[in-house]
PQR file with spaces between the fields and no chain letter, atoms N, CA, C, O and H, PARSE charges and radii, in Angstrom:
ATOM       1  N    MET     1       2.568   36.831   14.181 -0.4000 1.5000
ATOM       2  CA   MET     1       1.970   37.551   13.517 -0.0000 2.0000
ATOM       3  C    MET     1       1.878   38.560   13.741  0.5500 1.7000
ATOM       4  O    MET     1       1.309   38.558   14.832 -0.5500 1.4000
ATOM       5  N    VAL     2       2.149   40.127   13.295 -0.4000 1.5000
ATOM       6  CA   VAL     2       2.399   40.882   14.539 -0.0000 2.0000
ATOM       7  C    VAL     2       1.739   42.310   13.335  0.5500 1.7000
ATOM       8  O    VAL     2       2.156   43.434   13.056 -0.5500 1.4000
ATOM       9  H    VAL     2       2.612   40.129   12.408  0.4000 1.0000
ATOM      10  N    PRO     3       0.601   41.522   12.929 -0.5600 1.5000
ATOM      11  CA   PRO     3       0.140   43.343   12.144  0.2800 2.0000
ATOM      12  C    PRO     3      -0.442   45.639   13.073  0.5500 1.7000
ATOM      13  O    PRO     3      -0.930   46.269   14.012 -0.5500 1.4000
ATOM      14  N    LEU     4       0.138   45.686   11.861 -0.4000 1.5000
ATOM      15  CA   LEU     4       0.302   47.340   12.362 -0.0000 2.0000
ATOM      16  C    LEU     4      -0.510   47.381   11.899  0.5500 1.7000
ATOM      17  O    LEU     4      -0.949   46.360   11.371 -0.5500 1.4000
ATOM      18  H    LEU     4       0.535   45.174   11.099  0.4000 1.0000
ATOM      19  N    PRO     5      -1.662   49.429   11.770 -0.5600 1.5000
ATOM      20  CA   PRO     5      -1.333   49.903   11.564  0.2800 2.0000
ATOM      21  C    PRO     5      -1.033   50.572   10.700  0.5500 1.7000
ATOM      22  O    PRO     5       0.123   50.394   10.316 -0.5500 1.4000
ATOM      23  N    PRO     6      -1.841   51.632    9.967 -0.5600 1.5000
ATOM      24  CA   PRO     6      -0.808   52.533    9.699  0.2800 2.0000
ATOM      25  C    PRO     6      -0.100   53.285   10.505  0.5500 1.7000
ATOM      26  O    PRO     6      -0.797   53.659   11.449 -0.5500 1.4000
ATOM      27  N    GLY     7       0.998   53.679   10.551 -0.4000 1.5000
ATOM      28  CA   GLY     7       1.522   54.695   11.775 -0.0000 2.0000
ATOM      29  C    GLY     7       1.664   54.146   12.233  0.5500 1.7000
ATOM      30  O    GLY     7       1.997   54.749   13.253 -0.5500 1.4000
ATOM      31  H    GLY     7       1.564   53.374    9.784  0.4000 1.0000
ATOM      32  N    GLY     8       1.790   51.910   12.688 -0.4000 1.5000
ATOM      33  CA   GLY     8       2.254   51.668   13.735 -0.0000 2.0000
ATOM      34  C    GLY     8       3.847   51.999   13.974  0.5500 1.7000
ATOM      35  O    GLY     8       4.602   52.636   13.241 -0.5500 1.4000
ATOM      36  H    GLY     8       1.519   51.420   11.859  0.4000 1.0000
ATOM      37  N    ILE     9       4.184   51.203   15.550 -0.4000 1.5000
ATOM      38  CA   ILE     9       5.368   50.884   15.438 -0.0000 2.0000
ATOM      39  C    ILE     9       5.555   49.272   15.954  0.5500 1.7000
ATOM      40  O    ILE     9       4.693   48.676   16.600 -0.5500 1.4000
ATOM      41  H    ILE     9       3.570   50.684   16.146  0.4000 1.0000
ATOM      42  N    LEU    10       6.169   48.999   15.757 -0.4000 1.5000
ATOM      43  CA   LEU    10       7.133   48.243   16.412 -0.0000 2.0000
ATOM      44  C    LEU    10       8.736   47.886   17.119  0.5500 1.7000
ATOM      45  O    LEU    10       9.759   47.831   16.435 -0.5500 1.4000
ATOM      46  H    LEU    10       6.869   49.483   15.232  0.4000 1.0000
ATOM      47  N    PHE    11       8.689   47.646   18.758 -0.4000 1.5000
ATOM      48  CA   PHE    11      10.289   47.524   18.740 -0.0000 2.0000
ATOM      49  C    PHE    11       9.668   45.689   19.540  0.5500 1.7000
ATOM      50  O    PHE    11       8.736   45.075   20.059 -0.5500 1.4000
ATOM      51  H    PHE    11       7.858   47.691   19.314  0.4000 1.0000
ATOM      52  N    PHE    12      11.831   45.597   18.819 -0.4000 1.5000
ATOM      53  CA   PHE    12      12.098   44.571   19.322 -0.0000 2.0000
ATOM      54  C    PHE    12      12.962   43.726   19.505  0.5500 1.7000
ATOM      55  O    PHE    12      13.520   44.073   18.464 -0.5500 1.4000
ATOM      56  H    PHE    12      12.589   46.095   18.398  0.4000 1.0000
ATOM      57  N    HIS    13      14.227   42.144   20.221 -0.4000 1.5000
ATOM      58  CA   HIS    13      15.513   42.739   19.891 -0.0000 2.0000
ATOM      59  C    HIS    13      15.738   42.431   18.414  0.5500 1.7000
ATOM      60  O    HIS    13      15.020   42.124   17.462 -0.5500 1.4000
ATOM      61  H    HIS    13      13.774   41.862   21.066  0.4000 1.0000
ATOM      62  N    GLY    14      17.290   42.682   18.664 -0.4000 1.5000
ATOM      63  CA   GLY    14      18.140   42.667   17.148 -0.0000 2.0000
ATOM      64  C    GLY    14      18.838   41.567   16.869  0.5500 1.7000
ATOM      65  O    GLY    14      19.557   41.346   15.894 -0.5500 1.4000
ATOM      66  H    GLY    14      17.873   42.931   19.438  0.4000 1.0000
ATOM      67  N    LEU    15      18.508   40.684   18.059 -0.4000 1.5000
ATOM      68  CA   LEU    15      18.449   38.438   17.479 -0.0000 2.0000
ATOM      69  C    LEU    15      17.150   37.945   17.166  0.5500 1.7000
ATOM      70  O    LEU    15      17.239   36.797   16.732 -0.5500 1.4000
ATOM      71  H    LEU    15      17.924   40.863   18.851  0.4000 1.0000
ATOM      72  N    LEU    16      15.672   38.473   17.229 -0.4000 1.5000
ATOM      73  CA   LEU    16      14.601   37.839   16.756 -0.0000 2.0000
ATOM      74  C    LEU    16      15.331   38.326   15.191  0.5500 1.7000
ATOM      75  O    LEU    16      15.927   39.314   14.762 -0.5500 1.4000
ATOM      76  H    LEU    16      15.601   39.406   17.582  0.4000 1.0000
ATOM      77  N    HIS    17      14.696   36.436   14.448 -0.4000 1.5000
ATOM      78  CA   HIS    17      14.396   36.352   13.358 -0.0000 2.0000
ATOM      79  C    HIS    17      13.460   36.801   12.267  0.5500 1.7000
ATOM      80  O    HIS    17      12.813   36.088   11.500 -0.5500 1.4000
ATOM      81  H    HIS    17      14.212   35.633   14.797  0.4000 1.0000
ATOM      82  N    HIS    18      13.509   38.151   12.340 -0.4000 1.5000
ATOM      83  CA   HIS    18      12.421   38.369   11.593 -0.0000 2.0000
ATOM      84  C    HIS    18      12.767   39.280    9.965  0.5500 1.7000
ATOM      85  O    HIS    18      13.766   39.770    9.439 -0.5500 1.4000
ATOM      86  H    HIS    18      14.035   38.730   12.962  0.4000 1.0000
ATOM      87  N    GLY    19      10.978   39.104    9.535 -0.4000 1.5000
ATOM      88  CA   GLY    19      11.292   39.259    7.522 -0.0000 2.0000
ATOM      89  C    GLY    19       9.015   40.373    7.837  0.5500 1.7000
ATOM      90  O    GLY    19       8.107   40.488    8.660 -0.5500 1.4000
ATOM      91  H    GLY    19      10.167   38.706    9.963  0.4000 1.0000
ATOM      92  N    THR    20       9.541   40.907    6.087 -0.4000 1.5000
ATOM      93  CA   THR    20       7.671   41.006    6.496 -0.0000 2.0000
ATOM      94  C    THR    20       7.304   40.566    4.564  0.5500 1.7000
ATOM      95  O    THR    20       7.868   40.869    3.512 -0.5500 1.4000
ATOM      96  H    THR    20      10.278   40.814    5.418  0.4000 1.0000
ATOM      97  N    PRO    21       6.403   39.948    4.824 -0.5600 1.5000
ATOM      98  CA   PRO    21       5.609   38.892    3.540  0.2800 2.0000
ATOM      99  C    PRO    21       5.647   40.568    2.041  0.5500 1.7000
ATOM     100  O    PRO    21       5.319   41.754    2.045 -0.5500 1.4000
ATOM     101  N    ALA    22       6.170   39.713    1.172 -0.4000 1.5000
ATOM     102  CA   ALA    22       6.115   40.590   -0.593 -0.0000 2.0000
ATOM     103  C    ALA    22       4.544   42.127   -0.022  0.5500 1.7000
ATOM     104  O    ALA    22       3.410   42.004    0.442 -0.5500 1.4000
ATOM     105  H    ALA    22       6.436   38.749    1.168  0.4000 1.0000
ATOM     106  N    ASN    23       5.441   43.416   -0.440 -0.4000 1.5000
ATOM     107  CA   ASN    23       4.332   43.556   -0.551 -0.0000 2.0000
ATOM     108  C    ASN    23       3.504   43.660   -2.218  0.5500 1.7000
ATOM     109  O    ASN    23       3.958   43.811   -3.353 -0.5500 1.4000
ATOM     110  H    ASN    23       6.362   43.516   -0.817  0.4000 1.0000
ATOM     111  N    ARG    24       2.203   43.504   -1.711 -0.4000 1.5000
ATOM     112  CA   ARG    24       1.311   42.405   -3.297 -0.0000 2.0000
ATOM     113  C    ARG    24       0.262   43.010   -3.609  0.5500 1.7000
ATOM     114  O    ARG    24      -0.660   42.476   -4.225 -0.5500 1.4000
ATOM     115  H    ARG    24       1.835   43.381   -0.789  0.4000 1.0000
ATOM     116  N    THR    25       0.284   45.031   -2.954 -0.4000 1.5000
ATOM     117  CA   THR    25      -0.800   46.062   -3.284 -0.0000 2.0000
ATOM     118  C    THR    25       0.187   46.857   -3.938  0.5500 1.7000
ATOM     119  O    THR    25       1.411   46.727   -3.977 -0.5500 1.4000
ATOM     120  H    THR    25       1.033   45.465   -2.454  0.4000 1.0000
ATOM     121  N    GLY    26      -0.663   47.801   -4.501 -0.4000 1.5000
ATOM     122  CA   GLY    26      -0.507   48.471   -5.680 -0.0000 2.0000
ATOM     123  C    GLY    26      -0.031   49.963   -4.920  0.5500 1.7000
ATOM     124  O    GLY    26       0.208   50.911   -5.667 -0.5500 1.4000
ATOM     125  H    GLY    26      -1.657   47.907   -4.469  0.4000 1.0000
ATOM     126  N    THR    27       0.133   50.192   -3.030 -0.4000 1.5000
ATOM     127  CA   THR    27       0.759   50.879   -2.453 -0.0000 2.0000
ATOM     128  C    THR    27       1.441   50.710   -2.120  0.5500 1.7000
ATOM     129  O    THR    27       1.483   49.685   -1.439 -0.5500 1.4000
ATOM     130  H    THR    27      -0.062   49.422   -2.423  0.4000 1.0000
ATOM     131  N    ARG    28       2.917   51.710   -2.291 -0.4000 1.5000
ATOM     132  CA   ARG    28       4.307   51.899   -1.542 -0.0000 2.0000
ATOM     133  C    ARG    28       3.578   51.483    0.050  0.5500 1.7000
ATOM     134  O    ARG    28       2.562   51.843    0.644 -0.5500 1.4000
ATOM     135  H    ARG    28       2.883   52.542   -2.844  0.4000 1.0000
ATOM     136  N    ARG    29       4.967   50.317    0.407 -0.4000 1.5000
ATOM     137  CA   ARG    29       4.940   50.071    1.955 -0.0000 2.0000
ATOM     138  C    ARG    29       6.660   50.660    1.886  0.5500 1.7000
ATOM     139  O    ARG    29       7.611   50.491    1.124 -0.5500 1.4000
ATOM     140  H    ARG    29       5.793   50.025   -0.076  0.4000 1.0000
ATOM     141  N    ARG    30       6.290   51.739    3.665 -0.4000 1.5000
ATOM     142  CA   ARG    30       7.332   52.070    3.907 -0.0000 2.0000
ATOM     143  C    ARG    30       8.081   51.532    5.211  0.5500 1.7000
ATOM     144  O    ARG    30       7.419   50.539    5.512 -0.5500 1.4000
ATOM     145  H    ARG    30       5.517   51.877    4.285  0.4000 1.0000
ATOM     146  N    ALA    31       8.831   51.625    5.891 -0.4000 1.5000
ATOM     147  CA   ALA    31       9.606   51.508    6.854 -0.0000 2.0000
ATOM     148  C    ALA    31      10.585   52.146    7.451  0.5500 1.7000
ATOM     149  O    ALA    31      11.333   52.681    6.632 -0.5500 1.4000
ATOM     150  H    ALA    31       9.369   52.432    5.647  0.4000 1.0000
ATOM     151  N    VAL    32      11.034   52.387    9.095 -0.4000 1.5000
ATOM     152  CA   VAL    32      12.476   53.266    9.335 -0.0000 2.0000
ATOM     153  C    VAL    32      13.281   52.386   10.030  0.5500 1.7000
ATOM     154  O    VAL    32      12.310   51.639   10.154 -0.5500 1.4000
ATOM     155  H    VAL    32      10.427   51.952    9.760  0.4000 1.0000
ATOM     156  N    GLN    33      13.918   51.948   10.442 -0.4000 1.5000
ATOM     157  CA   GLN    33      14.915   50.498   11.555 -0.0000 2.0000
ATOM     158  C    GLN    33      15.932   52.591   11.933  0.5500 1.7000
ATOM     159  O    GLN    33      16.535   53.534   11.421 -0.5500 1.4000
ATOM     160  H    GLN    33      14.706   52.554   10.341  0.4000 1.0000
ATOM     161  N    LEU    34      15.291   51.936   13.341 -0.4000 1.5000
ATOM     162  CA   LEU    34      15.870   52.504   14.521 -0.0000 2.0000
ATOM     163  C    LEU    34      17.470   51.294   15.176  0.5500 1.7000
ATOM     164  O    LEU    34      17.465   50.237   15.808 -0.5500 1.4000
ATOM     165  H    LEU    34      14.801   51.169   13.758  0.4000 1.0000
ATOM     166  N    HIS    35      18.690   52.212   14.576 -0.4000 1.5000
ATOM     167  CA   HIS    35      19.123   50.590   15.410 -0.0000 2.0000
ATOM     168  C    HIS    35      20.326   51.445   16.816  0.5500 1.7000
ATOM     169  O    HIS    35      21.426   51.991   16.732 -0.5500 1.4000
ATOM     170  H    HIS    35      18.693   53.070   14.063  0.4000 1.0000
ATOM     171  N    TYR    36      19.177   51.107   18.237 -0.4000 1.5000
ATOM     172  CA   TYR    36      20.515   51.418   19.274 -0.0000 2.0000
ATOM     173  C    TYR    36      21.459   50.414   19.326  0.5500 1.7000
ATOM     174  O    TYR    36      21.236   49.204   19.310 -0.5500 1.4000
ATOM     175  H    TYR    36      18.283   50.664   18.306  0.4000 1.0000
ATOM     176  N    LEU    37      22.319   50.867   19.377 -0.4000 1.5000
ATOM     177  CA   LEU    37      23.480   49.758   19.870 -0.0000 2.0000
ATOM     178  C    LEU    37      24.649   50.089   21.273  0.5500 1.7000
ATOM     179  O    LEU    37      25.121   51.216   21.120 -0.5500 1.4000
ATOM     180  H    LEU    37      22.500   51.851   19.390  0.4000 1.0000
ATOM     181  N    PRO    38      25.150   49.457   22.436 -0.5600 1.5000
ATOM     182  CA   PRO    38      25.742   50.759   23.785  0.2800 2.0000
ATOM     183  C    PRO    38      27.031   51.168   23.367  0.5500 1.7000
ATOM     184  O    PRO    38      27.286   50.693   22.261 -0.5500 1.4000
ATOM     185  N    ALA    39      27.781   51.745   23.747 -0.4000 1.5000
ATOM     186  CA   ALA    39      28.978   51.487   23.483 -0.0000 2.0000
ATOM     187  C    ALA    39      29.661   51.135   24.127  0.5500 1.7000
ATOM     188  O    ALA    39      29.773   51.182   25.352 -0.5500 1.4000
ATOM     189  H    ALA    39      27.574   52.131   24.646  0.4000 1.0000
ATOM     190  N    GLY    40      30.867   50.250   22.460 -0.4000 1.5000
ATOM     191  CA   GLY    40      31.689   48.716   22.746 -0.0000 2.0000
ATOM     192  C    GLY    40      31.217   47.449   22.566  0.5500 1.7000
ATOM     193  O    GLY    40      31.765   46.346   22.542 -0.5500 1.4000
ATOM     194  H    GLY    40      30.776   50.211   21.465  0.4000 1.0000
ATOM     195  N    VAL    41      30.164   47.801   22.450 -0.4000 1.5000
ATOM     196  CA   VAL    41      29.028   46.775   21.498 -0.0000 2.0000
ATOM     197  C    VAL    41      30.327   46.100   19.789  0.5500 1.7000
ATOM     198  O    VAL    41      30.706   46.821   18.866 -0.5500 1.4000
ATOM     199  H    VAL    41      29.720   48.696   22.469  0.4000 1.0000
ATOM     200  N    VAL    42      30.585   44.878   19.948 -0.4000 1.5000
ATOM     201  CA   VAL    42      31.528   45.588   18.693 -0.0000 2.0000
ATOM     202  C    VAL    42      30.502   44.072   17.819  0.5500 1.7000
ATOM     203  O    VAL    42      30.459   42.915   18.240 -0.5500 1.4000
ATOM     204  H    VAL    42      30.277   44.292   20.698  0.4000 1.0000
ATOM     205  N    ASP    43      30.094   44.397   17.083 -0.4000 1.5000
ATOM     206  CA   ASP    43      29.326   43.433   15.964 -0.0000 2.0000
ATOM     207  C    ASP    43      30.092   42.274   15.446  0.5500 1.7000
ATOM     208  O    ASP    43      31.273   42.509   15.190 -0.5500 1.4000
ATOM     209  H    ASP    43      30.129   45.336   16.741  0.4000 1.0000
ATOM     210  N    ILE    44      29.555   40.775   15.189 -0.4000 1.5000
ATOM     211  CA   ILE    44      29.579   40.069   15.017 -0.0000 2.0000
ATOM     212  C    ILE    44      29.466   39.879   13.450  0.5500 1.7000
ATOM     213  O    ILE    44      28.861   40.430   12.530 -0.5500 1.4000
ATOM     214  H    ILE    44      28.596   40.584   15.396  0.4000 1.0000
ATOM     215  N    ALA    45      30.783   38.310   13.679 -0.4000 1.5000
ATOM     216  CA   ALA    45      30.843   38.157   12.497 -0.0000 2.0000
ATOM     217  C    ALA    45      29.806   38.160   11.118  0.5500 1.7000
ATOM     218  O    ALA    45      28.624   38.500   11.163 -0.5500 1.4000
ATOM     219  H    ALA    45      31.274   37.862   14.426  0.4000 1.0000
ATOM     220  N    GLU    46      30.531   37.703    9.886 -0.4000 1.5000
ATOM     221  CA   GLU    46      29.426   37.481    9.588 -0.0000 2.0000
ATOM     222  C    GLU    46      29.066   36.017    9.739  0.5500 1.7000
ATOM     223  O    GLU    46      28.009   35.631   10.238 -0.5500 1.4000
ATOM     224  H    GLU    46      31.491   37.427    9.848  0.4000 1.0000
ATOM     225  N    ALA    47      30.200   35.088    9.185 -0.4000 1.5000
ATOM     226  CA   ALA    47      30.172   33.757    9.474 -0.0000 2.0000
ATOM     227  C    ALA    47      29.169   33.187   10.655  0.5500 1.7000
ATOM     228  O    ALA    47      28.293   32.337   10.499 -0.5500 1.4000
ATOM     229  H    ALA    47      31.058   35.402    8.780  0.4000 1.0000
ATOM     230  N    ARG    48      29.545   33.922   11.968 -0.4000 1.5000
ATOM     231  CA   ARG    48      28.177   34.335   12.647 -0.0000 2.0000
ATOM     232  C    ARG    48      27.349   33.923   12.647  0.5500 1.7000
ATOM     233  O    ARG    48      26.927   32.792   12.890 -0.5500 1.4000
ATOM     234  H    ARG    48      30.256   34.613   12.095  0.4000 1.0000
ATOM     235  N    ARG    49      26.650   35.527   12.135 -0.4000 1.5000
ATOM     236  CA   ARG    49      25.406   35.698   11.314 -0.0000 2.0000
ATOM     237  C    ARG    49      24.700   35.214   10.805  0.5500 1.7000
ATOM     238  O    ARG    49      23.511   35.366   11.084 -0.5500 1.4000
ATOM     239  H    ARG    49      26.992   36.446   11.938  0.4000 1.0000
ATOM     240  N    LEU    50      25.092   34.463    9.892 -0.4000 1.5000
ATOM     241  CA   LEU    50      24.832   33.107    9.155 -0.0000 2.0000
ATOM     242  C    LEU    50      24.458   31.987    9.758  0.5500 1.7000
ATOM     243  O    LEU    50      23.415   31.335    9.691 -0.5500 1.4000
ATOM     244  H    LEU    50      26.059   34.339    9.666  0.4000 1.0000
ATOM     245  N    GLU    51      25.673   31.813   10.499 -0.4000 1.5000
ATOM     246  CA   GLU    51      24.775   30.894   11.380 -0.0000 2.0000
ATOM     247  C    GLU    51      23.451   31.174   12.326  0.5500 1.7000
ATOM     248  O    GLU    51      22.844   30.155   12.657 -0.5500 1.4000
ATOM     249  H    GLU    51      26.520   32.342   10.554  0.4000 1.0000
ATOM     250  N    ILE    52      23.261   31.636   12.500 -0.4000 1.5000
ATOM     251  CA   ILE    52      22.217   32.703   14.200 -0.0000 2.0000
ATOM     252  C    ILE    52      20.917   32.258   13.054  0.5500 1.7000
ATOM     253  O    ILE    52      19.993   31.530   13.415 -0.5500 1.4000
ATOM     254  H    ILE    52      23.754   32.463   12.231  0.4000 1.0000
ATOM     255  N    PHE    53      21.036   32.904   11.424 -0.4000 1.5000
ATOM     256  CA   PHE    53      20.006   33.122   10.934 -0.0000 2.0000
ATOM     257  C    PHE    53      19.611   32.693    9.503  0.5500 1.7000
ATOM     258  O    PHE    53      18.569   33.083    8.978 -0.5500 1.4000
ATOM     259  H    PHE    53      21.787   33.496   11.131  0.4000 1.0000
ATOM     260  N    GLY    54      20.924   31.474    8.605 -0.4000 1.5000
ATOM     261  CA   GLY    54      20.514   30.776    7.434 -0.0000 2.0000
ATOM     262  C    GLY    54      20.926   32.832    6.407  0.5500 1.7000
ATOM     263  O    GLY    54      21.298   33.972    6.685 -0.5500 1.4000
ATOM     264  H    GLY    54      21.771   31.157    9.032  0.4000 1.0000
ATOM     265  N    GLY    55      20.353   31.731    4.885 -0.4000 1.5000
ATOM     266  CA   GLY    55      21.453   32.041    3.950 -0.0000 2.0000
ATOM     267  C    GLY    55      20.480   33.333    3.584  0.5500 1.7000
ATOM     268  O    GLY    55      20.876   33.700    2.478 -0.5500 1.4000
ATOM     269  H    GLY    55      20.051   30.805    4.659  0.4000 1.0000
ATOM     270  N    GLN    56      19.113   34.410    4.107 -0.4000 1.5000
ATOM     271  CA   GLN    56      18.741   34.883    3.717 -0.0000 2.0000
ATOM     272  C    GLN    56      19.382   36.209    4.879  0.5500 1.7000
ATOM     273  O    GLN    56      19.121   37.401    4.717 -0.5500 1.4000
ATOM     274  H    GLN    56      18.791   34.112    5.006  0.4000 1.0000
ATOM     275  N    GLY    57      20.463   35.524    6.311 -0.4000 1.5000
ATOM     276  CA   GLY    57      21.133   36.930    6.721 -0.0000 2.0000
ATOM     277  C    GLY    57      22.174   36.856    6.016  0.5500 1.7000
ATOM     278  O    GLY    57      22.888   36.023    6.574 -0.5500 1.4000
ATOM     279  H    GLY    57      20.676   34.556    6.443  0.4000 1.0000
ATOM     280  N    LYS    58      22.915   37.420    4.690 -0.4000 1.5000
ATOM     281  CA   LYS    58      24.184   36.948    3.590 -0.0000 2.0000
ATOM     282  C    LYS    58      24.078   39.030    3.350  0.5500 1.7000
ATOM     283  O    LYS    58      23.376   39.996    3.050 -0.5500 1.4000
ATOM     284  H    LYS    58      22.335   38.097    4.237  0.4000 1.0000
ATOM     285  N    GLY    59      24.659   38.814    3.539 -0.4000 1.5000
ATOM     286  CA   GLY    59      25.437   40.486    2.684 -0.0000 2.0000
ATOM     287  C    GLY    59      24.442   41.311    3.034  0.5500 1.7000
ATOM     288  O    GLY    59      23.873   42.209    2.413 -0.5500 1.4000
ATOM     289  H    GLY    59      25.229   38.030    3.782  0.4000 1.0000
ATOM     290  N    VAL    60      24.210   40.558    4.933 -0.4000 1.5000
ATOM     291  CA   VAL    60      22.866   42.063    4.542 -0.0000 2.0000
ATOM     292  C    VAL    60      23.578   43.758    5.695  0.5500 1.7000
ATOM     293  O    VAL    60      24.796   43.929    5.712 -0.5500 1.4000
ATOM     294  H    VAL    60      24.672   39.828    5.438  0.4000 1.0000
ATOM     295  N    SER    61      22.913   44.476    6.270 -0.4000 1.5000
ATOM     296  CA   SER    61      23.701   45.832    6.292 -0.0000 2.0000
ATOM     297  C    SER    61      23.273   46.539    7.723  0.5500 1.7000
ATOM     298  O    SER    61      23.672   47.632    8.125 -0.5500 1.4000
ATOM     299  H    SER    61      21.923   44.337    6.256  0.4000 1.0000
ATOM     300  N    CYS    62      22.413   45.691    8.350 -0.4000 1.5000
ATOM     301  CA   CYS    62      21.114   45.585    9.375 -0.0000 2.0000
ATOM     302  C    CYS    62      20.263   45.168   10.317  0.5500 1.7000
ATOM     303  O    CYS    62      19.242   45.812   10.556 -0.5500 1.4000
ATOM     304  H    CYS    62      22.089   44.804    8.023  0.4000 1.0000
């Protein structure tokens, strides 16, 4: 677990399995995701992504 203060930032490898627990407060939680891919990188097939991340990776766009 990596707690972040408001306005905090976290960098990690894109293949790191990650997620956040549900927001159970009355306050809105926002996040910005930026993805860097060098030229020539090919996307992996959804079947391969599901092998790595399991069913939670189904239909994701990032």
